[in-house]
mmJSON file of the N, C-alpha and C atoms, coordinates in Angstrom:
{"data_MODEL":{"atom_site":{
"group_PDB":["ATOM","ATOM","ATOM","ATOM","ATOM","ATOM","ATOM","ATOM","ATOM","ATOM","ATOM","ATOM","ATOM","ATOM","ATOM","ATOM","ATOM","ATOM","ATOM","ATOM","ATOM","ATOM","ATOM","ATOM","ATOM","ATOM","ATOM","ATOM","ATOM","ATOM","ATOM","ATOM","ATOM","ATOM","ATOM","ATOM","ATOM","ATOM","ATOM","ATOM","ATOM","ATOM","ATOM","ATOM","ATOM","ATOM","ATOM","ATOM","ATOM","ATOM","ATOM","ATOM","ATOM","ATOM","ATOM","ATOM","ATOM","ATOM","ATOM","ATOM","ATOM","ATOM","ATOM","ATOM","ATOM","ATOM","ATOM","ATOM","ATOM","ATOM","ATOM","ATOM","ATOM","ATOM","ATOM","ATOM","ATOM","ATOM","ATOM","ATOM","ATOM","ATOM","ATOM","ATOM","ATOM","ATOM","ATOM","ATOM","ATOM","ATOM","ATOM","ATOM","ATOM","ATOM","ATOM","ATOM","ATOM","ATOM","ATOM","ATOM","ATOM","ATOM","ATOM","ATOM","ATOM","ATOM","ATOM","ATOM","ATOM","ATOM","ATOM","ATOM","ATOM","ATOM","ATOM","ATOM","ATOM","ATOM","ATOM","ATOM","ATOM","ATOM","ATOM","ATOM","ATOM","ATOM","ATOM","ATOM","ATOM","ATOM","ATOM","ATOM","ATOM","ATOM","ATOM","ATOM","ATOM","ATOM","ATOM","ATOM","ATOM","ATOM","ATOM","ATOM","ATOM","ATOM","ATOM","ATOM","ATOM","ATOM","ATOM","ATOM","ATOM","ATOM","ATOM","ATOM","ATOM","ATOM","ATOM","ATOM","ATOM","ATOM","ATOM","ATOM","ATOM","ATOM","ATOM","ATOM","ATOM","ATOM","ATOM","ATOM","ATOM","ATOM","ATOM","ATOM","ATOM","ATOM","ATOM","ATOM","ATOM","ATOM","ATOM","ATOM","ATOM","ATOM","ATOM","ATOM","ATOM","ATOM","ATOM","ATOM","ATOM","ATOM","ATOM","ATOM","ATOM","ATOM","ATOM","ATOM","ATOM","ATOM","ATOM","ATOM","ATOM","ATOM","ATOM","ATOM","ATOM","ATOM"],
"id":[1,2,3,4,5,6,7,8,9,10,11,12,13,14,15,16,17,18,19,20,21,22,23,24,25,26,27,28,29,30,31,32,33,34,35,36,37,38,39,40,41,42,43,44,45,46,47,48,49,50,51,52,53,54,55,56,57,58,59,60,61,62,63,64,65,66,67,68,69,70,71,72,73,74,75,76,77,78,79,80,81,82,83,84,85,86,87,88,89,90,91,92,93,94,95,96,97,98,99,100,101,102,103,104,105,106,107,108,109,110,111,112,113,114,115,116,117,118,119,120,121,122,123,124,125,126,127,128,129,130,131,132,133,134,135,136,137,138,139,140,141,142,143,144,145,146,147,148,149,150,151,152,153,154,155,156,157,158,159,160,161,162,163,164,165,166,167,168,169,170,171,172,173,174,175,176,177,178,179,180,181,182,183,184,185,186,187,188,189,190,191,192,193,194,195,196,197,198,199,200,201,202,203,204,205,206,207,208,209,210],
"type_symbol":["N","C","C","N","C","C","N","C","C","N","C","C","N","C","C","N","C","C","N","C","C","N","C","C","N","C","C","N","C","C","N","C","C","N","C","C","N","C","C","N","C","C","N","C","C","N","C","C","N","C","C","N","C","C","N","C","C","N","C","C","N","C","C","N","C","C","N","C","C","N","C","C","N","C","C","N","C","C","N","C","C","N","C","C","N","C","C","N","C","C","N","C","C","N","C","C","N","C","C","N","C","C","N","C","C","N","C","C","N","C","C","N","C","C","N","C","C","N","C","C","N","C","C","N","C","C","N","C","C","N","C","C","N","C","C","N","C","C","N","C","C","N","C","C","N","C","C","N","C","C","N","C","C","N","C","C","N","C","C","N","C","C","N","C","C","N","C","C","N","C","C","N","C","C","N","C","C","N","C","C","N","C","C","N","C","C","N","C","C","N","C","C","N","C","C","N","C","C","N","C","C","N","C","C","N","C","C","N","C","C"],
"label_atom_id":["N","CA","C","N","CA","C","N","CA","C","N","CA","C","N","CA","C","N","CA","C","N","CA","C","N","CA","C","N","CA","C","N","CA","C","N","CA","C","N","CA","C","N","CA","C","N","CA","C","N","CA","C","N","CA","C","N","CA","C","N","CA","C","N","CA","C","N","CA","C","N","CA","C","N","CA","C","N","CA","C","N","CA","C","N","CA","C","N","CA","C","N","CA","C","N","CA","C","N","CA","C","N","CA","C","N","CA","C","N","CA","C","N","CA","C","N","CA","C","N","CA","C","N","CA","C","N","CA","C","N","CA","C","N","CA","C","N","CA","C","N","CA","C","N","CA","C","N","CA","C","N","CA","C","N","CA","C","N","CA","C","N","CA","C","N","CA","C","N","CA","C","N","CA","C","N","CA","C","N","CA","C","N","CA","C","N","CA","C","N","CA","C","N","CA","C","N","CA","C","N","CA","C","N","CA","C","N","CA","C","N","CA","C","N","CA","C","N","CA","C","N","CA","C","N","CA","C","N","CA","C","N","CA","C","N","CA","C","N","CA","C","N","CA","C"],
"label_alt_id":[null,null,null,null,null,null,null,null,null,null,null,null,null,null,null,null,null,null,null,null,null,null,null,null,null,null,null,null,null,null,null,null,null,null,null,null,null,null,null,null,null,null,null,null,null,null,null,null,null,null,null,null,null,null,null,null,null,null,null,null,null,null,null,null,null,null,null,null,null,null,null,null,null,null,null,null,null,null,null,null,null,null,null,null,null,null,null,null,null,null,null,null,null,null,null,null,null,null,null,null,null,null,null,null,null,null,null,null,null,null,null,null,null,null,null,null,null,null,null,null,null,null,null,null,null,null,null,null,null,null,null,null,null,null,null,null,null,null,null,null,null,null,null,null,null,null,null,null,null,null,null,null,null,null,null,null,null,null,null,null,null,null,null,null,null,null,null,null,null,null,null,null,null,null,null,null,null,null,null,null,null,null,null,null,null,null,null,null,null,null,null,null,null,null,null,null,null,null,null,null,null,null,null,null,null,null,null,null,null,null],
"label_comp_id":["MET","MET","MET","CYS","CYS","CYS","HIS","HIS","HIS","MET","MET","MET","LEU","LEU","LEU","ALA","ALA","ALA","ASP","ASP","ASP","SER","SER","SER","VAL","VAL","VAL","SER","SER","SER","GLU","GLU","GLU","LEU","LEU","LEU","HIS","HIS","HIS","GLU","GLU","GLU","MET","MET","MET","ALA","ALA","ALA","ASP","ASP","ASP","LYS","LYS","LYS","ILE","ILE","ILE","GLY","GLY","GLY","LEU","LEU","LEU","ASN","ASN","ASN","ARG","ARG","ARG","THR","THR","THR","TRP","TRP","TRP","PHE","PHE","PHE","GLN","GLN","GLN","SER","SER","SER","HIS","HIS","HIS","LYS","LYS","LYS","THR","THR","THR","PRO","PRO","PRO","HIS","HIS","HIS","TYR","TYR","TYR","ASP","ASP","ASP","ILE","ILE","ILE","CYS","CYS","CYS","LYS","LYS","LYS","SER","SER","SER","LYS","LYS","LYS","ARG","ARG","ARG","GLN","GLN","GLN","LEU","LEU","LEU","ALA","ALA","ALA","ILE","ILE","ILE","LYS","LYS","LYS","LEU","LEU","LEU","GLY","GLY","GLY","ALA","ALA","ALA","VAL","VAL","VAL","GLU","GLU","GLU","VAL","VAL","VAL","ASN","ASN","ASN","ARG","ARG","ARG","LYS","LYS","LYS","LYS","LYS","LYS","VAL","VAL","VAL","VAL","VAL","VAL","GLU","GLU","GLU","LEU","LEU","LEU","ILE","ILE","ILE","ARG","ARG","ARG","MET","MET","MET","TYR","TYR","TYR","ARG","ARG","ARG","SER","SER","SER","GLU","GLU","GLU","SER","SER","SER","SER","SER","SER","GLU","GLU","GLU"],
"label_asym_id":["A","A","A","A","A","A","A","A","A","A","A","A","A","A","A","A","A","A","A","A","A","A","A","A","A","A","A","A","A","A","A","A","A","A","A","A","A","A","A","A","A","A","A","A","A","A","A","A","A","A","A","A","A","A","A","A","A","A","A","A","A","A","A","A","A","A","A","A","A","A","A","A","A","A","A","A","A","A","A","A","A","A","A","A","A","A","A","A","A","A","A","A","A","A","A","A","A","A","A","A","A","A","A","A","A","A","A","A","A","A","A","A","A","A","A","A","A","A","A","A","A","A","A","A","A","A","A","A","A","A","A","A","A","A","A","A","A","A","A","A","A","A","A","A","A","A","A","A","A","A","A","A","A","A","A","A","A","A","A","A","A","A","A","A","A","A","A","A","A","A","A","A","A","A","A","A","A","A","A","A","A","A","A","A","A","A","A","A","A","A","A","A","A","A","A","A","A","A","A","A","A","A","A","A","A","A","A","A","A","A"],
"label_entity_id":["1","1","1","1","1","1","1","1","1","1","1","1","1","1","1","1","1","1","1","1","1","1","1","1","1","1","1","1","1","1","1","1","1","1","1","1","1","1","1","1","1","1","1","1","1","1","1","1","1","1","1","1","1","1","1","1","1","1","1","1","1","1","1","1","1","1","1","1","1","1","1","1","1","1","1","1","1","1","1","1","1","1","1","1","1","1","1","1","1","1","1","1","1","1","1","1","1","1","1","1","1","1","1","1","1","1","1","1","1","1","1","1","1","1","1","1","1","1","1","1","1","1","1","1","1","1","1","1","1","1","1","1","1","1","1","1","1","1","1","1","1","1","1","1","1","1","1","1","1","1","1","1","1","1","1","1","1","1","1","1","1","1","1","1","1","1","1","1","1","1","1","1","1","1","1","1","1","1","1","1","1","1","1","1","1","1","1","1","1","1","1","1","1","1","1","1","1","1","1","1","1","1","1","1","1","1","1","1","1","1"],
"label_seq_id":[1,1,1,2,2,2,3,3,3,4,4,4,5,5,5,6,6,6,7,7,7,8,8,8,9,9,9,10,10,10,11,11,11,12,12,12,13,13,13,14,14,14,15,15,15,16,16,16,17,17,17,18,18,18,19,19,19,20,20,20,21,21,21,22,22,22,23,23,23,24,24,24,25,25,25,26,26,26,27,27,27,28,28,28,29,29,29,30,30,30,31,31,31,32,32,32,33,33,33,34,34,34,35,35,35,36,36,36,37,37,37,38,38,38,39,39,39,40,40,40,41,41,41,42,42,42,43,43,43,44,44,44,45,45,45,46,46,46,47,47,47,48,48,48,49,49,49,50,50,50,51,51,51,52,52,52,53,53,53,54,54,54,55,55,55,56,56,56,57,57,57,58,58,58,59,59,59,60,60,60,61,61,61,62,62,62,63,63,63,64,64,64,65,65,65,66,66,66,67,67,67,68,68,68,69,69,69,70,70,70],
"pdbx_PDB_ins_code":[null,null,null,null,null,null,null,null,null,null,null,null,null,null,null,null,null,null,null,null,null,null,null,null,null,null,null,null,null,null,null,null,null,null,null,null,null,null,null,null,null,null,null,null,null,null,null,null,null,null,null,null,null,null,null,null,null,null,null,null,null,null,null,null,null,null,null,null,null,null,null,null,null,null,null,null,null,null,null,null,null,null,null,null,null,null,null,null,null,null,null,null,null,null,null,null,null,null,null,null,null,null,null,null,null,null,null,null,null,null,null,null,null,null,null,null,null,null,null,null,null,null,null,null,null,null,null,null,null,null,null,null,null,null,null,null,null,null,null,null,null,null,null,null,null,null,null,null,null,null,null,null,null,null,null,null,null,null,null,null,null,null,null,null,null,null,null,null,null,null,null,null,null,null,null,null,null,null,null,null,null,null,null,null,null,null,null,null,null,null,null,null,null,null,null,null,null,null,null,null,null,null,null,null,null,null,null,null,null,null],
"Cartn_x":[1.285,-0.504,1.085,0.055,0.548,0.001,0.33,-0.916,-0.338,-1.367,-0.883,-1.763,-0.976,-1.323,-0.95,-1.669,-1.343,-1.428,-0.731,-0.343,-2.384,-3.372,-4.27,-5.192,-6.678,-7.433,-8.337,-8.157,-9.232,-8.491,-6.82,-6.057,-5.708,-5.833,-6.337,-6.918,-8.696,-9.655,-9.601,-9.461,-9.249,-7.997,-6.93,-6.413,-7.216,-7.385,-8.31,-9.167,-10.097,-11.236,-10.734,-9.405,-8.853,-8.53,-7.878,-7.586,-8.733,-10.075,-10.926,-10.878,-11.252,-11.135,-12.445,-12.634,-14.046,-13.617,-14.368,-14.66,-14.928,-15.297,-15.506,-14.149,-13.064,-11.734,-11.111,-11.324,-10.548,-10.463,-9.588,-9.205,-8.835,-9.916,-9.26,-9.157,-8.669,-8.358,-6.956,-6.481,-5.033,-4.088,-4.189,-3.458,-4.575,-5.045,-5.819,-4.576,-5.334,-4.965,-5.823,-5.435,-6.137,-4.974,-4.946,-4.43,-4.98,-3.494,-4.011,-3.042,-2.805,-2.511,-1.316,-0.69,0.7,-0.08,-1.099,-1.507,-2.104,-2.491,-3.996,-2.051,-1.016,-0.021,0.75,0.764,1.604,0.798,-0.441,-1.384,-2.126,-2.144,-1.369,-0.102,1.148,2.134,2.426,1.494,1.197,0.722,-0.374,-1.384,-0.356,0.15,1.086,1.695,0.733,1.592,2.912,3.423,4.726,5.339,6.041,6.514,7.357,7.796,8.001,9.226,10.064,11.072,10.056,10.071,10.007,10.051,11.195,11.47,9.887,9.612,8.441,7.403,7.199,6.036,5.497,6.731,6.672,6.394,7.099,6.367,5.007,4.434,2.491,2.043,3.099,2.116,2.116,2.996,2.912,2.062,2.58,0.779,0.381,-0.579,-2.035,-2.425,-1.7,-1.921,-1.717,-0.976,-1.012,-1.862,-2.205,-3.496,-4.787,-5.02,-6.167,-5.958,-4.805,-5.157,-4.757,-5.572,-5.495,-7.366],
"Cartn_y":[-1.401,-0.098,1.316,2.334,3.736,4.656,6.118,7.17,7.289,8.28,8.952,10.395,11.681,13.028,13.689,14.682,15.652,17.021,17.34,18.809,20.006,19.283,19.595,18.294,18.539,17.605,17.501,18.16,18.101,16.968,17.296,16.672,14.977,15.486,13.741,12.783,13.868,12.685,12.4,13.306,12.777,11.262,11.234,9.864,8.983,9.7,8.525,7.71,9.14,7.911,7.305,7.859,7.159,5.37,5.269,3.913,3.065,4.226,3.041,3.358,3.801,4.147,4.748,4.327,4.802,5.979,7.091,9.169,8.111,7.064,6.953,6.573,6.548,6.028,7.03,8.324,9.252,10.087,10.563,11.128,12.434,13.008,14.151,15.508,14.306,14.776,15.721,16.633,16.777,16.798,16.09,15.704,14.929,15.418,15.075,13.632,12.665,11.18,10.33,9.092,7.95,7.358,6.212,4.803,3.494,3.42,2.844,1.538,0.081,-1.107,-0.474,-1.917,-1.29,-1.686,-2.308,-2.384,-0.928,-0.141,0.618,1.358,1.481,2.31,2.124,1.024,0.924,1.336,1.577,1.608,3.639,3.79,5.529,5.811,5.223,5.416,5.389,4.804,3.833,5.473,5.517,6.899,8.038,8.225,9.681,9.857,9.003,9.351,9.979,10.842,10.633,10.633,9.343,8.512,9.546,10.209,11.018,11.112,11.317,10.98,12.134,11.358,11.715,13.366,14.136,15.235,16.088,15.606,15.958,15.659,14.829,14.828,15.074,15.465,16.608,17.942,17.979,19.573,19.896,18.494,18.325,18.74,17.401,18.327,19.464,19.977,21.371,22.339,22.149,22.998,23.093,21.59,21.094,22.329,22.254,21.95,23.33,24.278,25.826,26.261,25.419,26.375,26.072,24.869,24.692,25.922,26.25,27.038,28.484,29.121,30.817,29.982],
"Cartn_z":[-0.26,-0.222,0.336,-0.618,-0.409,-0.752,-0.473,-0.569,-1.979,-2.507,-4.088,-3.309,-3.989,-3.179,-5.04,-4.938,-5.831,-5.537,-6.633,-6.707,-6.441,-6.78,-6.151,-5.753,-4.978,-4.871,-6.318,-7.139,-8.618,-9.305,-9.363,-9.794,-9.591,-7.621,-7.172,-7.558,-7.505,-7.909,-9.274,-10.431,-11.806,-11.664,-11.091,-12.082,-11.037,-9.18,-8.926,-10.061,-10.357,-11.551,-13.036,-13.098,-14.053,-13.979,-12.616,-12.068,-11.397,-11.488,-10.892,-9.387,-8.305,-6.758,-6.793,-5.721,-5.071,-4.918,-4.6,-3.909,-2.723,-2.153,-0.86,-0.397,-0.87,0.143,-0.221,-0.804,-0.305,1.315,1.189,2.878,2.91,3.24,3.8,4.213,6.003,6.91,6.508,7.404,7.181,5.635,4.877,3.741,3.046,1.95,0.97,-0.232,0.406,-0.175,-0.433,-1.395,-1.84,-0.649,-0.318,-0.279,-1.477,-2.046,-2.791,-3.0,-3.316,-3.341,-4.472,-4.832,-5.724,-7.349,-7.323,-8.79,-8.805,-8.106,-8.713,-8.768,-8.032,-8.249,-9.639,-10.065,-11.253,-12.437,-12.572,-12.875,-13.369,-12.619,-11.928,-12.321,-11.984,-13.28,-14.756,-15.129,-16.219,-16.889,-16.217,-17.167,-16.716,-16.298,-15.838,-14.552,-13.341,-11.941,-12.339,-11.209,-11.197,-9.521,-9.691,-8.578,-7.768,-6.371,-5.668,-4.485,-4.116,-2.931,-1.69,-0.413,0.563,0.778,-0.027,-0.086,-0.06,-1.699,-2.361,-1.709,-1.212,-0.252,1.156,1.575,2.728,2.006,1.196,0.617,0.014,-0.489,-0.426,0.571,1.607,2.903,3.089,3.438,4.014,2.656,1.58,0.731,0.903,1.663,1.75,3.366,3.701,5.164,5.708,4.521,4.724,3.808,2.902,2.255,3.04,4.502,5.108,6.327,7.023,7.68,7.532,6.101,5.71,5.359],
"occupancy":[1.0,1.0,1.0,1.0,1.0,1.0,1.0,1.0,1.0,1.0,1.0,1.0,1.0,1.0,1.0,1.0,1.0,1.0,1.0,1.0,1.0,1.0,1.0,1.0,1.0,1.0,1.0,1.0,1.0,1.0,1.0,1.0,1.0,1.0,1.0,1.0,1.0,1.0,1.0,1.0,1.0,1.0,1.0,1.0,1.0,1.0,1.0,1.0,1.0,1.0,1.0,1.0,1.0,1.0,1.0,1.0,1.0,1.0,1.0,1.0,1.0,1.0,1.0,1.0,1.0,1.0,1.0,1.0,1.0,1.0,1.0,1.0,1.0,1.0,1.0,1.0,1.0,1.0,1.0,1.0,1.0,1.0,1.0,1.0,1.0,1.0,1.0,1.0,1.0,1.0,1.0,1.0,1.0,1.0,1.0,1.0,1.0,1.0,1.0,1.0,1.0,1.0,1.0,1.0,1.0,1.0,1.0,1.0,1.0,1.0,1.0,1.0,1.0,1.0,1.0,1.0,1.0,1.0,1.0,1.0,1.0,1.0,1.0,1.0,1.0,1.0,1.0,1.0,1.0,1.0,1.0,1.0,1.0,1.0,1.0,1.0,1.0,1.0,1.0,1.0,1.0,1.0,1.0,1.0,1.0,1.0,1.0,1.0,1.0,1.0,1.0,1.0,1.0,1.0,1.0,1.0,1.0,1.0,1.0,1.0,1.0,1.0,1.0,1.0,1.0,1.0,1.0,1.0,1.0,1.0,1.0,1.0,1.0,1.0,1.0,1.0,1.0,1.0,1.0,1.0,1.0,1.0,1.0,1.0,1.0,1.0,1.0,1.0,1.0,1.0,1.0,1.0,1.0,1.0,1.0,1.0,1.0,1.0,1.0,1.0,1.0,1.0,1.0,1.0,1.0,1.0,1.0,1.0,1.0,1.0],
"B_iso_or_equiv":[0.0,0.0,0.0,0.0,0.0,0.0,0.0,0.0,0.0,0.0,0.0,0.0,0.0,0.0,0.0,0.0,0.0,0.0,0.0,0.0,0.0,0.0,0.0,0.0,0.0,0.0,0.0,0.0,0.0,0.0,0.0,0.0,0.0,0.0,0.0,0.0,0.0,0.0,0.0,0.0,0.0,0.0,0.0,0.0,0.0,0.0,0.0,0.0,0.0,0.0,0.0,0.0,0.0,0.0,0.0,0.0,0.0,0.0,0.0,0.0,0.0,0.0,0.0,0.0,0.0,0.0,0.0,0.0,0.0,0.0,0.0,0.0,0.0,0.0,0.0,0.0,0.0,0.0,0.0,0.0,0.0,0.0,0.0,0.0,0.0,0.0,0.0,0.0,0.0,0.0,0.0,0.0,0.0,0.0,0.0,0.0,0.0,0.0,0.0,0.0,0.0,0.0,0.0,0.0,0.0,0.0,0.0,0.0,0.0,0.0,0.0,0.0,0.0,0.0,0.0,0.0,0.0,0.0,0.0,0.0,0.0,0.0,0.0,0.0,0.0,0.0,0.0,0.0,0.0,0.0,0.0,0.0,0.0,0.0,0.0,0.0,0.0,0.0,0.0,0.0,0.0,0.0,0.0,0.0,0.0,0.0,0.0,0.0,0.0,0.0,0.0,0.0,0.0,0.0,0.0,0.0,0.0,0.0,0.0,0.0,0.0,0.0,0.0,0.0,0.0,0.0,0.0,0.0,0.0,0.0,0.0,0.0,0.0,0.0,0.0,0.0,0.0,0.0,0.0,0.0,0.0,0.0,0.0,0.0,0.0,0.0,0.0,0.0,0.0,0.0,0.0,0.0,0.0,0.0,0.0,0.0,0.0,0.0,0.0,0.0,0.0,0.0,0.0,0.0,0.0,0.0,0.0,0.0,0.0,0.0],
"pdbx_formal_charge":[null,null,null,null,null,null,null,null,null,null,null,null,null,null,null,null,null,null,null,null,null,null,null,null,null,null,null,null,null,null,null,null,null,null,null,null,null,null,null,null,null,null,null,null,null,null,null,null,null,null,null,null,null,null,null,null,null,null,null,null,null,null,null,null,null,null,null,null,null,null,null,null,null,null,null,null,null,null,null,null,null,null,null,null,null,null,null,null,null,null,null,null,null,null,null,null,null,null,null,null,null,null,null,null,null,null,null,null,null,null,null,null,null,null,null,null,null,null,null,null,null,null,null,null,null,null,null,null,null,null,null,null,null,null,null,null,null,null,null,null,null,null,null,null,null,null,null,null,null,null,null,null,null,null,null,null,null,null,null,null,null,null,null,null,null,null,null,null,null,null,null,null,null,null,null,null,null,null,null,null,null,null,null,null,null,null,null,null,null,null,null,null,null,null,null,null,null,null,null,null,null,null,null,null,null,null,null,null,null,null],
"auth_seq_id":[1,1,1,2,2,2,3,3,3,4,4,4,5,5,5,6,6,6,7,7,7,8,8,8,9,9,9,10,10,10,11,11,11,12,12,12,13,13,13,14,14,14,15,15,15,16,16,16,17,17,17,18,18,18,19,19,19,20,20,20,21,21,21,22,22,22,23,23,23,24,24,24,25,25,25,26,26,26,27,27,27,28,28,28,29,29,29,30,30,30,31,31,31,32,32,32,33,33,33,34,34,34,35,35,35,36,36,36,37,37,37,38,38,38,39,39,39,40,40,40,41,41,41,42,42,42,43,43,43,44,44,44,45,45,45,46,46,46,47,47,47,48,48,48,49,49,49,50,50,50,51,51,51,52,52,52,53,53,53,54,54,54,55,55,55,56,56,56,57,57,57,58,58,58,59,59,59,60,60,60,61,61,61,62,62,62,63,63,63,64,64,64,65,65,65,66,66,66,67,67,67,68,68,68,69,69,69,70,70,70],
"auth_comp_id":["MET","MET","MET","CYS","CYS","CYS","HIS","HIS","HIS","MET","MET","MET","LEU","LEU","LEU","ALA","ALA","ALA","ASP","ASP","ASP","SER","SER","SER","VAL","VAL","VAL","SER","SER","SER","GLU","GLU","GLU","LEU","LEU","LEU","HIS","HIS","HIS","GLU","GLU","GLU","MET","MET","MET","ALA","ALA","ALA","ASP","ASP","ASP","LYS","LYS","LYS","ILE","ILE","ILE","GLY","GLY","GLY","LEU","LEU","LEU","ASN","ASN","ASN","ARG","ARG","ARG","THR","THR","THR","TRP","TRP","TRP","PHE","PHE","PHE","GLN","GLN","GLN","SER","SER","SER","HIS","HIS","HIS","LYS","LYS","LYS","THR","THR","THR","PRO","PRO","PRO","HIS","HIS","HIS","TYR","TYR","TYR","ASP","ASP","ASP","ILE","ILE","ILE","CYS","CYS","CYS","LYS","LYS","LYS","SER","SER","SER","LYS","LYS","LYS","ARG","ARG","ARG","GLN","GLN","GLN","LEU","LEU","LEU","ALA","ALA","ALA","ILE","ILE","ILE","LYS","LYS","LYS","LEU","LEU","LEU","GLY","GLY","GLY","ALA","ALA","ALA","VAL","VAL","VAL","GLU","GLU","GLU","VAL","VAL","VAL","ASN","ASN","ASN","ARG","ARG","ARG","LYS","LYS","LYS","LYS","LYS","LYS","VAL","VAL","VAL","VAL","VAL","VAL","GLU","GLU","GLU","LEU","LEU","LEU","ILE","ILE","ILE","ARG","ARG","ARG","MET","MET","MET","TYR","TYR","TYR","ARG","ARG","ARG","SER","SER","SER","GLU","GLU","GLU","SER","SER","SER","SER","SER","SER","GLU","GLU","GLU"],
"auth_asym_id":["A","A","A","A","A","A","A","A","A","A","A","A","A","A","A","A","A","A","A","A","A","A","A","A","A","A","A","A","A","A","A","A","A","A","A","A","A","A","A","A","A","A","A","A","A","A","A","A","A","A","A","A","A","A","A","A","A","A","A","A","A","A","A","A","A","A","A","A","A","A","A","A","A","A","A","A","A","A","A","A","A","A","A","A","A","A","A","A","A","A","A","A","A","A","A","A","A","A","A","A","A","A","A","A","A","A","A","A","A","A","A","A","A","A","A","A","A","A","A","A","A","A","A","A","A","A","A","A","A","A","A","A","A","A","A","A","A","A","A","A","A","A","A","A","A","A","A","A","A","A","A","A","A","A","A","A","A","A","A","A","A","A","A","A","A","A","A","A","A","A","A","A","A","A","A","A","A","A","A","A","A","A","A","A","A","A","A","A","A","A","A","A","A","A","A","A","A","A","A","A","A","A","A","A","A","A","A","A","A","A"],
"auth_atom_id":["N","CA","C","N","CA","C","N","CA","C","N","CA","C","N","CA","C","N","CA","C","N","CA","C","N","CA","C","N","CA","C","N","CA","C","N","CA","C","N","CA","C","N","CA","C","N","CA","C","N","CA","C","N","CA","C","N","CA","C","N","CA","C","N","CA","C","N","CA","C","N","CA","C","N","CA","C","N","CA","C","N","CA","C","N","CA","C","N","CA","C","N","CA","C","N","CA","C","N","CA","C","N","CA","C","N","CA","C","N","CA","C","N","CA","C","N","CA","C","N","CA","C","N","CA","C","N","CA","C","N","CA","C","N","CA","C","N","CA","C","N","CA","C","N","CA","C","N","CA","C","N","CA","C","N","CA","C","N","CA","C","N","CA","C","N","CA","C","N","CA","C","N","CA","C","N","CA","C","N","CA","C","N","CA","C","N","CA","C","N","CA","C","N","CA","C","N","CA","C","N","CA","C","N","CA","C","N","CA","C","N","CA","C","N","CA","C","N","CA","C","N","CA","C","N","CA","C","N","CA","C","N","CA","C","N","CA","C","N","CA","C","N","CA","C"],
"pdbx_PDB_model_num":[1,1,1,1,1,1,1,1,1,1,1,1,1,1,1,1,1,1,1,1,1,1,1,1,1,1,1,1,1,1,1,1,1,1,1,1,1,1,1,1,1,1,1,1,1,1,1,1,1,1,1,1,1,1,1,1,1,1,1,1,1,1,1,1,1,1,1,1,1,1,1,1,1,1,1,1,1,1,1,1,1,1,1,1,1,1,1,1,1,1,1,1,1,1,1,1,1,1,1,1,1,1,1,1,1,1,1,1,1,1,1,1,1,1,1,1,1,1,1,1,1,1,1,1,1,1,1,1,1,1,1,1,1,1,1,1,1,1,1,1,1,1,1,1,1,1,1,1,1,1,1,1,1,1,1,1,1,1,1,1,1,1,1,1,1,1,1,1,1,1,1,1,1,1,1,1,1,1,1,1,1,1,1,1,1,1,1,1,1,1,1,1,1,1,1,1,1,1,1,1,1,1,1,1,1,1,1,1,1,1]
}}}
C-alpha cells in the first residue's frame, strides 16, 4: 500500500477516477490522499502519475496544510 497525493485535490480525483478508485476511499483529513494498492500504483504511473521522493511528499503535505489554515 502507498499514498497517492497530487498538486491539487481536483488532480487527485482525476487520477483516482482514471484508475478506478471509489470516491468514498478519499481521505480528506489533514492531507488529502488515497491509500492505494501496488497494482493501482502501477496503473497510475502508467497513466502519467509521477513517483516522488520523501522530500516532495513533505512539500505537498506542507502545501496542503498551509492552504487549509488560511
